[in-house]
C-alpha positions in Angstrom: -97.3 -71.9 208.1 -99.3 -71.6 205.0 -102.4 -69.7 206.0 -105.0 -68.1 204.0 -106.1 -64.9 204.0 -109.5 -65.3 205.4 -107.9 -67.5 208.1 -105.5 -64.6 209.3 -108.8 -62.3 209.2 -110.6 -64.7 211.2 -107.6 -64.9 213.9 -107.0 -61.0 214.0 -108.5 -59.6 217.3 -108.6 -55.9 215.9 -111.4 -57.1 213.3 -113.4 -58.7 215.7 -113.6 -55.2 218.1 -116.6 -53.6 217.5 -116.3 -49.8 216.4 -117.6 -47.1 218.9 -120.9 -45.9 219.0 -120.5 -42.3 217.7 -117.8 -43.5 215.2 -120.2 -42.5 212.4 -120.8 -39.2 214.1 -117.4 -38.4 214.5 -116.7 -39.4 210.7 -119.4 -37.2 209.4 -117.9 -34.5 211.4 -114.5 -34.7 210.2 -116.0 -34.6 206.8 -118.0 -31.9 207.3 -115.2 -29.9 208.5 -112.8 -30.8 205.6 -115.4 -29.4 203.4 -115.8 -26.1 204.7 -112.0 -25.7 204.0 -112.3 -26.6 200.6 -115.4 -24.4 199.7 -113.8 -21.4 201.8 -110.7 -22.1 199.3 -113.3 -22.0 196.4 -115.1 -18.9 197.2 -111.6 -17.1 197.5 -110.5 -18.3 194.3 -113.9 -17.4 192.8 -113.5 -13.4 194.1 -109.9 -13.5 192.7 -111.2 -14.6 189.2 -114.4 -12.1 189.3 -111.7 -9.0 190.4 -109.3 -10.5 187.6 -112.2 -10.4 185.2 -113.5 -7.0 186.1 -110.1 -5.3 185.8 -109.7 -6.7 182.5 -112.7 -5.5 181.4 -112.3 -2.0 182.8 -108.9 -2.3 181.0 -110.1 -3.3 177.3 -113.2 -0.4 178.0 -110.4 2.2 178.6 -108.1 1.0 175.8 -111.3 1.0 173.2 -112.5 4.2 174.0 -109.0 6.0 174.4 -108.8 5.3 170.3 -112.3 6.5 170.1 -111.2 10.2 171.5 -108.0 9.9 169.3 -110.5 9.0 166.4 -112.7 12.1 167.3 -109.7 14.2 167.1 -108.5 12.8 163.8 -112.2 13.5 162.3 -111.7 17.2 163.5 -108.5 17.4 161.6 -109.9 15.6 158.7 -112.9 18.1 158.8 -110.5 20.8 158.5 -108.5 19.6 155.8 -111.6 18.8 153.6 -112.6 22.4 154.6 -109.6 24.1 153.2 -109.9 21.6 150.2 -113.0 22.9 149.6 -112.3 26.3 150.0 -109.4 25.9 147.4 -111.2 23.7 145.1 -114.3 26.8 145.1 -111.4 29.3 144.4 -109.9 27.3 141.8 -113.3 26.6 140.2 -114.5 30.2 140.2 -111.3 31.4 138.5 -111.6 28.5 136.1 -115.0 29.5 135.2 -114.6 33.3 135.0 -111.4 32.4 132.5 -113.7 30.3 130.7 -116.3 33.0 130.3 -113.3 35.2 128.7 -112.2 32.9 126.5 -115.7 32.3 124.8 -115.9 35.8 124.5 -112.5 36.2 123.1 -112.4 33.1 120.7 -114.0 33.4 117.4 -113.2 29.6 116.2 -116.1 27.3 117.1 -113.5 24.2 116.7 -110.9 25.9 119.3 -113.6 26.2 121.8 -114.8 22.6 121.2 -111.2 21.0 121.1 -110.5 23.1 124.5 -114.2 22.2 126.2 -113.0 18.6 125.6 -109.8 18.8 127.1 -111.0 20.9 130.2 -114.0 17.9 130.2 -111.2 15.4 130.6 -109.2 16.9 132.9 -112.8 17.4 134.9 -113.6 13.9 134.8 -110.1 12.9 136.2 -111.1 15.6 138.9 -114.0 13.8 139.7 -112.0 10.2 140.0 -109.4 12.0 142.5 -112.7 13.3 144.6 -113.4 10.0 145.1 -110.3 8.9 146.0 -110.1 11.8 148.2 -113.4 11.1 150.2 -111.9 7.6 150.8 -108.8 8.6 152.1 -108.4 12.2 153.1 -105.4 12.2 154.8 -103.4 11.1 151.8 -101.1 13.9 150.6 -100.5 12.8 147.2 -104.1 12.7 146.4 -104.4 16.3 147.9 -101.6 17.4 145.8 -103.2 15.7 142.7 -106.6 17.7 143.2 -104.8 20.7 143.5 -102.5 20.1 140.3 -105.8 19.2 138.3 -107.4 22.6 139.5 -103.9 24.5 138.9 -103.6 22.6 135.2 -107.1 23.5 133.8 -106.9 27.4 134.8 -103.4 27.3 133.7 -104.6 25.9 130.1 -107.0 28.7 130.0 -104.7 31.0 130.8 -102.5 29.7 128.1 -105.3 30.0 125.6 -106.4 33.3 126.2 -102.7 34.8 125.8 -102.5 32.8 122.4 -105.7 34.5 121.3 -104.8 37.6 122.3 -101.6 37.5 120.3 -103.3 35.8 117.2 -105.8 39.2 117.7 -103.3 41.6 117.7 -101.6 39.8 115.0 -104.7 40.3 113.0 -105.3 43.5 114.1 -101.9 44.8 112.6 -102.6 43.0 109.5 -105.9 44.9 108.9 -104.0 48.2 109.8 -101.4 47.0 107.1 -103.7 46.2 104.5 -106.1 49.4 104.9 
């Protein structure tokens, strides 16, 4: 009962039979037919992937271009704000210059003029620092308020000085008339 594997193959009738002559051709045709189905699937999958990439590309392009439109609108709004700030600045600086000229015409004390010139220079340097911040972030309302407040402070300082000088001059005139 014990037989070796070699003996079993030698006795088997199926193996002894020869393969048909067209066996190779049939096998090759079946192999070829199975490959065509795989390549057709590959082409469909490939087309789906290409279509998905194209859709993603178009979607991302749309998303990227959309904020640029908003950015251009934002730049237009910022330029309007900057123009308004420039107009306010010019108006205040003209008034400050006018008041300074009036102050110099009224003031008779050189030390007083130097002291207030120094205060105005300090305010002016602060204004320059705030202007730099404004150029970096023109939408920051606190920076805009600081710009306007600085200009108002300078103008109010000059007006207060002039009022003070006028009062002093009036008192001096009264003393002069009394002494005469």
